[in-house]
N, C-alpha and C positions, 0 to 999 in steps of 0.2 A: 299595432300591438296584437290585434286579433289574428292577423295573417301569420305572425310569427308563431303564435300558439297553434294554429291550424297546421302550419308547416311542420312544427315539432311533433305533433300527433301523427301526421302522415309518415314522418321518418321513423318514429317508434313502431308504428304498425308494420311498416315495411321490414324493419329489422326483425321483428318477431316472426314474420312470415319466412324470412330468408335464413335465419340462424337455425342450424340443425338442432334437434332436440338434445342430442348427446353433448352439445357444447354448452347447454344451459346448466346451471347448478342443480344438484340433486333436489328432488322435491322434499317437502317437509316430512319428517319421520314422526308419525303420531305416537309412537311408543314412548313410555316414560324414559327419562334420561338414563336411569339405571339399567334399562333393558337394551339400550342402543350399543352398537359395537364399533362405531367409526373410530373411536380413539384407539381401541385395541388393534383394529385393522391398520391404522397409521403406524403404530409401533412396529408391527410385523413388517410393514413396507420399509420403514427406516432401517430395520435390521437386514434388509436385502432378501427377505424370504419371498418366495414366489408361490402363488396358489396353484394347486393341482385342480384339474377340471373333471376328474372322474375318480371313483374309488379304485378303479383298476390301475390308475397311475401310482398307487401306493406300492405296487409290486415291484421288486427289484431295487437294490441299493437302499434297503429300509433304514440303515443307520443314518442316512441323511434326511429322513422324512419325519415329520410330526403331524399326527392327525389331531386336529382341534375340533371338538364337537361341542357346540353351545346350544343349550335348550333341549328340545325333545330329541331323544336318541332311539326312537322306535325303529327297529330293523337294522341298526348299525352292525349288529353281530353277523348279519347275513350279507351285507353289502360289500364287505372287504374280502378280497380274494384270499381264501384260506382261513379267514376269521381274524378277529382282533388278537386272540392269543398268539397265533402264528406270527402275526405282524410284530408283536412285542418280542417274541422269542428270537426273531431274526434281526433285532436291534432297533426296530422302530419305536417311536415315542407317542404316547397318547395323552392328551389333556381333555378331560371331560368336565365341563362347567355347566351344571344344571341344577335346578331346584325341582326337577320332575323325577319321579321314581324311575330308576333304571329297570329295564326288563329283566326278569329273573335269570333268563339264559345268559344275558350279557354280564350280569353281576357274578354269576357262577364262573363264567369263562375267564374273567380277568381278576376275580377275587376282590372286587370293590363293591361296596353297597352305597347307593344314594337312595335314601328312603322317601325323599320328597318333603321332609319336614323342614321348617324354617330354622336356620341357625342365626341368631342375632348376635351382634358384636357390641352393641351399645345398650344401656339400660332401657332407652325408649324404643328399641327395636322389638322388644318382646311383648 
């Protein structure tokens, strides 16, 4: 019986050394469940949406693109070629989901204010 256990341990150790890291499941996400985005990412995947890898990829055919900004948005107004306003005017869409105050320049540019205050939906949230 002891030999079987030892053999099993050797097999497990060998598998761990041979299997590439990208094939293993994602590591534990320490953020609270409400701050994790994997469900949202899965919905976008199921809808057939494809991620862009650079802000410059937003330029051209804006009507088929959506900029989704979650969390901190510092510098967003300067990263997009031509600015967020131009992206919107050319038919692009923007979804900003944040509980952090938007920079004043970005708020002024797109006409939306996120002041960073908590908006509760249930009596126990306040």
